N, C-alpha and C positions, 0 to 999 in steps of 0.2 A: 355656107357660112363656116368660118374657121372655128374649130372646137377650142374652147378656152380651158386651161388647166387651173384647178383651184389649188394654188401653191400653199395657201394658208392651211387648208385642210390636210394636204400632203405632209407639210412640215410638222403639223400637230400629230399626225399618225406616226411619222417616223420617230418623233420624240417619245411618244407613248411606248412604242415597241422597244426603243433603246432602254427606257426606264425598266420595262418588264424583264428584258434580258439581263440587265445589270442586277436586278433584284434576284433573279434565278441564280445567277452566278455567285452572288454573295451567300445565298442560302446553301448552295451546294458546298461552298468553301467552309461554311460554319459546320455543316454536317460532317465533313471530313475531319475537322479538328475535334469535334465533340464525340464522335463515335468511339474512339479508343478509350476515352474517359468513362463512357457509359459501360464499356465492357469490363471495367475493373470492379464493378459492384453488381454481379449477377444476382437475380432474385433467388433466395434460398427457399426451396419448396419442401413441404412435408413428404415423407416416404421416399426421398432420394438418398441413396446410400452409395457413396463412392468408396467402396471397400475392397476393390480388386487388388489394391496394392498392400493389403493387410491379410494376415491369417488370424484365426481365433485360437487363443491359448487358454487352457483351463486346468485347474488342479482338482476339479470336481470328481473325476474318475478315480483319483488316488486315495480318497478318504480324508477325513478331517485332519489327521496328524501328519500325514506324509508330505503334503504340499508340493509334491513333484507334479510337473505339468505335462500335458500332451497338446499337440497342435493339430488343427484341422483347417480345411478350406473355409474362408469366411462366407463365401457365396454358395458353397455346396453342402453346408451343414444347416440343419433345421429340425424343428420338433424335438429338441432336447430339453431336459429339465433346466439346464444351465444356459441354453442359447436357443432362441426361437424367434421366428418372424410370426407374430401373433395374428389372430383372425382379422384385426384391423389394419394389418400391413406394417406394423412397427416392430423393430428389433428389440428384444429384451435379453438381458444377461443377469445371471445370478451366480453367486459363489458360495462355497461352504462357509460356515460361521467362524471357524477358528482363525486366529490371527495369522496372516501370511498367505491365506488362500486367495485365489483370484480367477476371474474370467475376463479376458481383455482382447480387443483388437490390437494386433502388434504389427507395425510396419515391417515389410519384408526387406527393403533396402535401407542403407544408412547413408549419411551425407554430412557435410559441414553445416555450420549455422549461418553461412553466408549466401545461400542460394535462393532465399525468398520463399521457401517451402511453407505451406500453411495447412492447418487442420482446424475445421470449425464444425461444431455440432450443437444441436438442441436436444435436451434430454430432461428427464426428471428422475430423481433417486427416490424410489418408493419405500425402501426399507434401509435404514441407516443403523449399523451396529453401535453399541454404546461407546466404543472407543474411536469411532469414525471410519471413513472409507476413502481411499484414493480414487479419483475419477479421471485423471489424465497424467501422463508423464512424458518427459524427454529423457530417454535412457541412452545407453551407449554400449556398443559391442566391442570396445577396445579390450586388449588383453587384461585379464584379472580385474575387470571392473566389478565392484561388489554392490553398487547402489546407483540409483538414477541421479542424473545431474539436477533435475527439477521435477517436482511432482505437485499437482494440484489436488487438494483433499478437503473433505468436510471433517472437521475435528470433533472432539467429544463435546465441545461447547456449541457445536452446530454452526460455527463460522467457517466460511470458505477461506482457505489459506494456501500459500505457496511456500514450499520448503525447498531450499537450494543447498546442494552439497558444495562446501567451500574448500575441502581438503582433497588430497589425491584419492580418487575413487578406489584404488587398489588397497588402501589401508584397511586394517581389520575393523576399525571403527570410524564413524564419520563425524565431521563438524558441519554445522548448518547455519544458514541465515533464513529466518522465517518472516513472511509478510502476511498480515492479517486483513481480511476483508469483512464484509457484512455478514449477518446471520442468514443462513439458508433455511427455508421452511420445507420440511420433508414433503415430497409429492408435487412441488411446484416446478414449473419449467424454468430452465436457465439456458443461456447460450454461452458456450465456451469457445474461444479462439486462441490458437497459438501460432505465431508467425516467426520464422527465422529471419533475422535481419542484421547485417553488418557484423556477424560474429556473435550475436546474442539472440534473445528471443523476447517477443512481446506477448504477454499472457493477459487476456481480458475475459472476465466473466460478467455477464449482465443478466438481469431478469428478462422475462419475455417481453416486458413493456419497455425495455431499454435502460432501466436504472442500473448504474454500475455497482457491482458487488466488489470487484477488485480489478485493478489495471496496473500492471508493472512491466517495465522493460528491464531485462536483466542480462548480464554478460557473465560467462564463466570466469572463475579465478584462474590465475596462471597455473594452478595445479592440474588443470585440464588440458594444458597445451599439447600433451602427447596423444590426446584422444580427439583431436579436432575434426576428424573426417568420418567418425563412426557413430553419429547421433541418429536416433530414430524415435518415432512417436508410439505412444500406447494410449488406449482409451477404454474404459470399462469400469469394473469394480475390483479393487484390491483391498481386502478387508484388514482393518486394524483389530478386529475381534470384539467380543467373543460370543455375544449373546444371541445374535440372529444372523440369518443369511442376507447379505445386501442384494438389492435388486435395482437395476437401472433400465429405463425404457427410452430409446432414442427416437426422436421425431424426424431428424435428418442427420446426415453425416457427409461433409464435403472435405475433399483432400485435393490440394494443388501442389504438385512438385515441379 
């Protein structure tokens, strides 16, 4: 007897396989498109510190009134009164109390504000001097620069603010533009991010739950045109003085250049 072929069954099977292969192909294409977007927002994890591109600078060793600084390896220094990776694995910094003293991570390289560089960290300031404390800066290594372009600070009214130098930084005195955010509660976690973009910078500070404290995109005035390639980041405590030693504890610190 001649064997009969079930064409209906065969056609159904071929159609099912075709649908399956088409579905797989579409899924693979979607993954290729979505994967780069997913890479743009990596999970930020506690106790991760990308600080190899920074050194630690402090005035602690010079005494209250001197304010002269010394620099050390950010990763090779530990168990100091002013800089310590504590028993829980978190980095802490302290500075002397007098106005102008500091302990900070300071970026080694400098660059323009157009390269997309970013710094993001989570921290809490556990001791705030009566006149406030600076917690992040964009400074500049150009010739005769006397002050940062931008600094983020907790003021004497406990609001987080951004202060921007608007005149030539080589001048003996500065003129400023100030932006005011929400009140900060001492000892609470905040997340600070600064990103270079298009010749300016976006500064955002939020609570750990995501509520915005301050969020500004700022560009330098034309007075900074001669200093366009020598910007760098700083983060830590730079005190405004004078009654107590400021202290900050970092939960994580990410840097992308």
